[in-house]
Each structure stands twice: as C-alpha cells, then as structure tokens.
N, C-alpha and C positions, 0 to 999 in steps of 0.2 A: 177390821176384815173378815172374810169365811176362812176356815182352816179345821183343819181335822187331828186331833192331839191326843194325848191318855198321857194319867201322872202316873198311871202305877203298871207294871209290864205286867201283862197276863195274856193265856190263852186267848185264841180267834174266837172261840165261842162265848166270853164274857163280854156281858155286857158294854163294861168298861174300857176294852180293849182299845177301841177308838171310840173317839167321839166328837164328834159337832161343836165345832166352837167358837168363839171371836175373840180377837185377837188385835191392836194397835198396828198400823201399817208402819214398817220399820221405817228408816231414811237411811239414804246412803252416804258413807264415807271413804275419804279415800279411794283406791279404787274400787269399789263396792258402784257395780250397778242395782237398778231397783228394776225389775224385771215382773212385768203384769203378766202371772203366768197364764196360757193357755191349755194346756193340756200336759197330761205325766204320765209316766209309767211307772211300774211295779215291779223290782228288783227281789230275789232273794235277802240280802242285805237288811233291807224295810219288815222282814219277819225275823229277823235276825236279832235284829233293836228294840224291836217291840216287845220281843221276850226276855230281854235279859236286863237292857240300860232304866233305870229310873232317872226321874226329870229332878233337878233339886227341890224338896219338901216346897207344896205349893206352886210350884211351876210344871208349865207341860209343853210336851216331846214333844214336837212338830217333826214327822217321818217324811222322806220322801227327800231323793238326790234329780232323778231326770226329769229335766221340765224343758217343753219346747214354750216360749213366749213374745214379749218384746217391752225394750227397751222406754221405761217411761222418766228413769231419773240415772244422775248420775253422782258419782262426787267427785272431789273437788280435783282428783290429782285421775282419775279414768279419761282416759286420752284414745283410747282404740274404738269405742262405741256412740253411737248417741240420744236420743231419746226419739223415739222411732222407730230401731233395728230390731229385725226377727231376730230370734238367737236361740239356738239350743245349748242345753250342757249338762252337766253329772254335776257339780258344786263339792262342797266339801265336809266334810263330818260337824257338822252345827249343828247347834239345838234344836233351833228351825231350820225345817224341809222345805221340800215343793209343796207340800200340802196344803196351800196356802194360798189367796189370791195374788198378793205381789212374795217378791222373793228378794233378799236379798245374795248376792254375789262376785265374789273378784272376778274382776273381765279377763286375766289371767286362764281363769280355769273354760272362757266361750267361746261359745264359735257361733256362725253367724248362720242361721237355717236356711239348709237345702231352698231353693224358690221354688223346687220340685214337687215339694213337701207339703204337705197339709201341716199345719202344728201337731198332730195326733202319730202323725207318720213318721214326723222328726222326733218327736217325745221320745217314740221307744229306743233310739239310738243309741246316744250319747254316753251313760255304764257300760256301754257293752263293747260296743265301740274303742273308746279308750283304753278298755281291760285286753281285750283283742290284741289292739294295735300296739300296746307298750310291751304284752306277753309275748308276741312274735316280732317286732323289729329291735326293741331296747332289752329284752330280758332273752330268747331265745337268741339272738340274731341271726333269724332265719338264710338272711342272705348270703352269711358264711357258710359252705359246705365243708360236710362231715365227712374227708377221706377215708373213699369205697364204701363209704352206707349207703341208700337205696337215700333218694334224694326226692324224703317224703315225710310227709307229719299226719301222727293218727291226732286227732280231735277224741277226745273223751269228753263225749255230753254234744254229739254236733246237732244236736236239736233244739238245744236250751239256748236260754239270750246269748250268754257268749259264744257259747259255740256256732252260733249261727250268724255270726258275725266276722269269728276265724274263718271260719270253711268259705266265705267270702271272699273276705283278704286273702286268705293263703292262695286263693283258687286266681284271685286276678294281679294280683302284684307280684308273685312268683311260679317261678317254673315245676317248687314239689307238685308230686302227686300226692293230695288231698283224700285223708281215712278217715268219715267221721264215726263214731258210733252212734246205733240208734237201738230200740228193741223192738218198736209195736211200726207197721207197715204203715201209719201213718205220719210216721216223724220222721222214718228211712224213704220215703215221700220226697217230705221236704227238705230234709238233709242233699239227697241228688235234687231237687230243685237250686236247692245254692248253689251248686256246682263241686257238690265233693266227688272226687270220681268213681270212689267207691264207702260203701256204708257196713259198718259190718254190726255182730249183735252182742253187747256188751252184757247181757243176759248171760253169754256163753262164754267159756275163758280166750282170754282175747290175744294172748299168744297164737295159739292155734288159727282164728281167725285172721288173723294180720296173715302170718305161714301159709294160711290156703291160699293167699292171690299170687305167690311167688313171685312179689317182686323187690323181695328183700328186704335187712331189716330197715326200719326207716330211723332217717336221722334225727327227728324230732318226733315228743309227745309231749302234748297238750292237756293236761287232767283237771279239768272242771270244773267234776260232781266225783264223788263215791272214789275217790285217791284209796282212800286204807281199803275197800274192800277189791282195790283191782291193780294195789302196789306189786303181789309179785308178778301177775303177769307184764304188767311195764316194764320190769327191768328184764323179766325173759326177749320179751319185744327189741328192744329199743336196741338201735346198732353198738357197738363200740365207740366210746369217745362223743357218743351222742352227745344230746341236750333236753334236759325234763321240765315242764316247769308246771305249776300246781297253785292255784286260786282259790280252791275251797278250803274249809276249816277240819280236817279231821283230827279225832282223838288225838293219833300219836303217827307218825310218819318217821319209821325205821330206814334211814337213808343208806344205813351202810351197805348192805346186796348190790348197791351203785359201785360200790368201790371197783372191783374184778374189772367192770366195764370203763373205769374213770367219767362214767357219764358224770356232767355238771346238772346240779339241781336248781331249781331260780320259782322264788317266788315272787311272783306279782299281786299289788294291792295298788287299788287306783287312786287311794287314798294317803298314797305315803307323799308325793308331791304338796299338793294342798298344806297337809297334816305336819310338815316343817318347812313349809316353804321354800322348799327348795330352790335351789339357783337356775336350774331350766324349767323353773314351775308352769312357765308359758306355753311351754310343748303342750299343753295339754287342749291349750286353745289351737297353736297350727296342725295339731294332730286331725281337733273336728273342722277346721274346715279346708284339711284335705280330703277329710272325710266327705263336709258337702259335698265338693267338687265332684269326687268321683258318684255319686249319687247323683246329682245333674248331668254325670253324661252316660247315666245308666250302669255302668259300674258295677254298682253296689245297690242293691236296695232295704229296705224301709224291711227288721224282722219283728214290725207286727203284727199279732196272733190274736188279736182278741182288743176290743173295745169294750168298755166297761160300766160305760157311761156316764153320769155327770162324777164330779168330784168331791163326795159326801162318803162319810161315814159308813152308812151304808154299802154304798157297791164298792167301797178299800177294802170292808171285810171279807167281802167276795173275794176278790181279789185278793187277798191272803191267803186265804183259805186256800185257792186254787195251786198257790204260790206252796204253799205246804204240803198240799196231794203228791207235788212229785210228777204230775198231768200236766202239766204247762204247758205249751208248743209256739214258742218265740213270745214277746212280749205281752205283759196286759196294758191296756192306755186307757185312761180315763182322762174328758175333758169336756172343761170349761165347768161353769157353777152354778 
C-alpha cells in the first residue's frame, strides 16, 4: 500500500523529512478496524513527532492521526462496526499512522462519520474535537459553575484547530460567554463566525483586554498555544477558584502563582485514554458519535480551513511547513491518493 513516512527526524526542508513509500497492508486483530483512508488532516502533533521521534533502525515511521474513511475489515472481537461503514477518528500514538492507504484503529476510538459531511470535511474534526470535548467537559467541567465568577470562558488560540472546535462546543452546549483570542483580522472574523461572543487580541496584554469587556473575571481559561508567554496574564485574568486547562507543551509552567486564587490546573492529552487503555477508553468513540450528531443537526460545523491536495509527501511537506509557520487557520486536509 502507498504511504508517507520517514526514518530520521528532520526539519521539513530536508528532502528525507517525509518520503513516499510502499508498505504491507496491515491485518486487523482483536478489536481492530481496518480502514481504507479517504482523507486525513494534519495537526501540530504531526510536526512535533516528525522533528523529534526516531523509528527503530531501518523502520519507517508513518505519521497521521486524523482520518475519515471506510471500514473494509474487522478483527475477531470487533462488534461496533461492519465493513462498509463510514467512520472518522483520531486513533492512538501507534507506529503506523493515517498517512497511508489503509490503517488499523481500535474500534473504541472511532465514531460514525457525519452523514452531512464529505470525507475531507469529516477528517478535519476528530483530534481537535476530542481534545476540545475532553478539556471542556472532562477536565474543566464547565457545566459546574464557579461561585461568584463570570460565567465565561477565555479560549486562547480561538482560531486554531482545537480552539475552533472549543468555541463552537462552548457556545452550543453551555450558557457561557465565549471569549476567544486572535491577533489578525482574518482569524478574528473566523472566531466570531464560529460563535465567539468576543474576540480579544493575544498580541496585547490579555488581562487588560479581558477586563475591558467589563463582564467580570472568567470562570474558565483554556490555553491551546503559547501558554508560557501568556501565563502571567492568565493568572491575573482568571476568577478566584476558577479552572485552567492547558494542552500545549510549554518549556516550563510555574503554577505557583495560581495558589492565592485556588485555581485548579488541568492537563489534557487526547492520547491518554488509548495509551493506557483506560477503563473509559470508549468515551472517545462516544464523543465522536455525539459530535457527528451535532454536525448533522447543524449545531457544529467543520473546521476545514484549507484543502492541500492528494495524500503524498510533497503535499504533506507543504502542510507541515504551514503549521510550523503559525499562520494556519482552521485545519489542513488532504484527500485521496
């Protein structure tokens, strides 16, 4: 089968950073689904792994987590899907990812593709949607109010992949006032179009930007990017006894300043459930099925920002470079081989 992989971690400008290759078609076992990949999207985690994780000597590492496609075979113990089912998912941190014609994934991590979306539009959603869902409802528990605080959430990076879904989920499924951050006119318009009540500029001091809204200190802050740069402003902005969540990889994170406000700090890592095969691992498939329902009823829309052509090394290199530039808006999707 056709795939795209690498053998040595390298900058995206390096010719060997991503290469078109041929690999054996995998066979499903246990609760595996074998999915014919129709479309993929590219996430910041793809670029981080490509730059830093080396496969075993002589082996190829195939990146990619988001996918939409069709089930073509199932393992002996799989019961949730059948061949012919259209699915979407973000998978696990496995050596072979979705940048391939066929991919194995545990059925508990998979949702039924929204019927109202094509494969490309669906592929834009899983990783960011599961991350946003888990952050809002499993980690921050945003449906539980913070006494005396403004019923509001500040989402830093509101026009990015995760932020774009978090804005929609918070607006559609909660009564919170949604404050997103963006620094360019096009990203500001994007966040407002997704349902943000307010957009503030994260290139300016955030605490003053939020205070100028005159709605009070927000109960929740969800930081998707550049957390270490904004940390002091977050500490100042958030309400006493508020809840703060982070998903990026700051070089350091001193949470001591939160102590005087008794702010709780929550990490979210979408791969935790699959990595440790937690007892509630199937929650990710359930989240995706609920997301599909919300999409099909018109409550949530795809965050596809750009279609990058066929799934091949050249197009994936361009997608990785755009993500690393920090100028991507929404999700970059590739479709077909």
